[in-house]
Phi, psi and omega in degrees: 000336183292322184299314179297332182280339185298312179300324179295316179297319180296316178298322179296317180294319178297317178296322179294320179296319180294326181282331185270315184272138179290152177293168182250141175295138182305331181294341181271345185299317178299323181292316181292320178297318178295320178294320179294319179296319178296320179299318179297321179292324181292339179301329180283339184261315185199125176300323180296314179297323179294320178296316177298322178295320179295320179295316180298320178295319178296321178295321178296317178297322179294323180298322184269015182295149181227075184295150177287141180230150180243101182288150175294156186273004183281116183288351180269355182267135171263122187266159180297131178279356182200157168285143177156205180239132177294116182271322180204153174229113188209183174250135181199149175289150179293158179309133187298329186294347178275349177076019178275169178290168184270013180298130176299138179236154174300130180234126177248122182253128180245122179266133179251122173276173180293348181268349181277158169299132188252009172278152176253150188231152180289131183279336181208157172298142176169203183233136175285123182257331182200144176228130182222134177251138178226121177292159180185201183277178178231057176289160175302134191286353182266011176254152185298325183296342180299326180297330183263323192259336187280160172303139184205161173232122184250139181233128176260123181244130171255117185286167177297336180273002176091009181267153175257126175236151179235126174252133182234118173272126185239124177291153180243198182296323181261328181295131180228011183209121177251126178250120178233117190257006180259158181225157177304136183098346179293135172267123189236158181243148178303134179090348180287146178285134178234353181188185185201144174234133175250129357224101186099117194193197183209147176230126176257141174237119176263133186245160176295145174304142182092359179291144177270111183282136186245004181230169181219160179304140181095347182281142177276145178237152175242115184303132178082358182229317181289127177279121179271329184199158170252123184281152179293158176298153182306131179092354183261345183282000000 
C-alpha cells in the first residue's frame, strides 16, 4: 500500500515547493544549472566541498528569484522599480542619452544589496519609447556619483496618463552585467519584470515635475508594490 501513495506524496511536495518558493528569472538558470552540476561532481571528491557547492547553488538561486507581486490599482501611482533601500531623493536631469530636456526632475534612487530581489519592474502602465545603454565605471552603487559615472541602461516610459518616466539600471562595484528585456514600442504593465542586474546595484526612477513624493531616504521598497510618488493630473506637470 505504501508504493501507490509515494507518487501522490511526491507530487504534493513538488506542488508545495512551487507554491512556497518564488520562481526564478530565466537569466539565472544557467548559473544554477552550472552550480548543480559542479556540486554533483564534487560529491566524488569531498562531501564537505559538495555541501559548500550545494549552499552556493542555493544562494545563487535565491539571488535570481522573481517573486510574484500585486501592484495597487491606482493609475496615478508610480511604483518602485526594484526591491531595496531608498538611498536618495533629489532633483536631477534625466540621462542625456535619452534626448530629453535638461530640466531637473525628481529622482528616487533605490540601492539593492546582494540579499535583495534583483529583478527590475515597470512602475506604471504605458509604452516603452526609448532604451539606451551607456558604458561606464563600476563605482559602489550607493554613492551619488554612480548615477552619473557608472555603466547604465536607461528606459523612457510614457505612461497611459501621458507622463514621461525614466528608469535607469546602474551597475555597481560587483555588478558587471545589466539585462534589459524591453524594446521601444513594447506595451508594458505596472509591476511586470523588465530587467535584471547582477550582483548588487542601483535603480533610479526619474519622475515628472510636480509629482508628490511618498518615500524618504532609508525607507525600504518592494518592487512593483511600493508607491514612490503620485503623479500630477494630466496637463499639470
